[in-house]
N, C-alpha and C positions, 0 to 999 in steps of 0.2 A: 580267295581262300582263308589267306591270314585273317580279313574283315571280317568274314564271317564268325571266323570262330572265336573272336575277339568281343561280335556285337552277341553269341549266342554265352555267352562268360557274363557278359557285363548283365544280359537279362537274368539269369541264375542269378546272378546277386543281387540286384534288384528285389528280383522273386521271396530270397532266403528273408534279405532286411526287410521286405512287405511285412512276413506273413510274422517275423517278431514286433517289430512295430503295432502291426495290427492286436498279439494279445495285452500290450499295457491297454487296461480299460478301468478307469477309476471305478473304486467301488465293485468289481469283479478283480482283483490285480491278479497279477503273473507269480506265479509262484515258482522261486528260483533254489533249490538245493545244492547249492554251490560246490563244485568238484575240482581234480585237481592231474587226473590221470585218467588215460583209457578207460584204466579198471571200474571207477570209483562214477563213469559215463554212461556206460553201459547199465549200471546198476539205479541210477536216475529217469534214465531215459527205461528202462525197461518196469520201471514202477508207473510210467502212464506221464512224466512232464513233456508239455509240449517245448520245451526249449531248453537247455545250458546253460550255465556259467559259469566259466573259470573263477580260482579267486587266489591272487598271486600269495598271500601269505601262504596259504596250503601245498601253492605252486613250489616256493621257493624251499620250506621246508621238505618238500618231497624231490628236491634237488640236493639242498643239503648248504643252502643260502639264508640270511638274513631275509627277512622283508624290506618292506621299503627299498625298490630297487637293490636289493643285497644279488638279486641275482645278475649273472649278463645276460643281454637282452635277445643274444640268439639262441641261448640256451629258454630260457621261458619264454618265449615264443616258440620251439620246438615243441613243448611238454602241452602248450594253446596246443598246436598244429595235428598233436596226436589226439587228441581227445575232440577236435573235428572230424579230424578221419574218420572216426567209427560212427559219430550224430549219426543220426539219421530226423533230425529235429536242427533249428536254430540253435546258432551257438554267441553269445556272446564273451570276450575278453577282456581280463582284467587285465588292462595293458600298463598300470599302474599311472604314471606319471606321463610316459611314453620313450621313456629308457635314455630322455632327449635328442632322437631322431626329430628331424625336423618332418612337418605332415604330415608332405605327400609319401614322406621315407614311407610311413607309421601306415598310413592308408595300405599304402602298395602289396605291405607285408602281410595285412592282414586281411584285405581280398585275396590274396594270395593263396594264402589257406585255404580261404572259404569263410573266415568268423564273417555273423553276419552282422554283428555289433561288436564295442568296443567302449570299456567304462574307463575316464580319465580323472584321476582326482587333482587336487586344487592345491597341495601341496609338495615341495620340495625339500630334503634337506630338513623336517622334520617339522619346518613354518610351511604358513598357509601361504600361497602364491597371489601376488599381488592381481585383483579381479579382472584387473584392466587388461594385465599380460595374460592369461587363463583365458578370459576372452575370443585375444586374439587367435592365441594357438585354436580352439574350438572352432574359432571362425574357417582357420585355416583345415582344420582338418575335416570339414562338412566340403569347403570350397574342390576339395582333394575327392575325395569318397560321393557329391552330388548325394542322389537319395540310396548308392549303393553301401553303407552302414547305421544302424541305431548307435547314437551318440549318447552315452549315459554319463552326465557330467558330475562327479562328484564334490561334494560341497563339505566342506572339512570342518565348517567352525565349532560343531559340537565336540567333534573327537579332538580337535587342538584346543580347546574350552579358550574359545577367546570371549573375550568381553561382548555381551545379548549374540549369542548364539543362534536365537532363535532370525532374528533381526537382518542380522549377515548373513544363514542361511537365503533369506529371503532376497536380500540384495542382489546375492552370487546369483543362487540360480533366476533372475528375471535375466543378471547380464547374461548368462550362459546360454538363457533359452535362445535370449535375443538374437544371441551371437549364431545358432543353431543348433546347438544342442535337440536331443528329443522329448531329453532326459534327466531329471534333477534327483540325483542320488544324495540327499542330507544326512553322512552316515553317521552310526549310536545317536541320531534323533531320539528324543524320550518319547512314548507314546502318546505323553499327552501335548505335543508336540505337532501333534500327525496332520490332526484336523486342519490346524493355523496354515502349515503346510500348503497343506493339497486345495487350500481354499487364497492361500496368496500368491499360488506360485498359476501361470499362463499352461504348465502341461503337464506333463506326468509325472507323481510322484515316488521315487523308490526307496522305502525304509525299510528298518530289520525288525524281525520281531524277536522281542526278547523274552525268557521264562516271563511268566505270570502273564504275557498280557497276549491272549487267542488272536489268531487270524483274523475271524472275524469283526474286534472292535477295529482292527487296523484296515480294515476294505471298510467299511460304513463310515468312518474317519476320511476317507480317500485317497488309499492308495493304493497305488495305477501298479506294482510291484513292490515284490518281497524278497532281501537274499539276506543270507544268513551266512556268507564271507568263509572264515578260517571253521565256523563252528562243527559241519559235520567232517569236517578233517581232523578236528579235538577229539567227537565220540569216536569216530573209527578207531583212531589212535588210545583213544581208552579201554576202548575193548579189545583191541589187538598187547594192551598192558597186560589185562588181566588176567587173557589167556596164557601167556608168557608166565606170569606169577605165577597162578594156577599150575601151570607145568612143572618148571623149574621146583616148587612142593611136594612132586609130586603126585599134585590131586588129577580126579577128572580134569580134564581142561574145558570142556563144552560147557 
């Protein structure tokens, strides 16, 4: 009976990951307005998006911790699990740099909550990780997960203002895809670098949409996934701030 239950759970995990993986289409990107709790997850899901993604910065802020693995791993993963619990679509979890967990333990905890994918960054302590070290970590995650998780390998050359960030992103991205990542995420890459990244990397590319850049432009440049990080949370907090300020001033807050 236990073997049957384990087989069923593994099949469900692979199915979730397959649905998420299939949504990564260059030229017709998966759009992910990142969420941070069950309420925001419901809002985005009800708007019709086919998958959900958490944003670690937003989750940390919601919990009262700084970004950059400033939140305890148990709290961060518990918050992600609440998103998964209310979701009827696949969820990819921003797992930062893995919280110091061995790959097998990280995978075990993500699969136990029902996550379909994870985002793993190549910065630790505010500095870029050695690419060989990061590739080895990603390979460990892939070995532990099999095809039951979609692994999105974040590349931080742009956000860390590395020398030649485009060349660095291409080099790291190729290494990470070879190690088993499904997708490469050169976070904060400017719009004019998207085409070079999409053409130079042998796998799907996740990019950000910035003000002044149309989603259509990113799609035409070859993006397979577009995400927004903490920006949806920032918008929600600005709306709450305006509401509170109007109320405090004795105005109609609506």
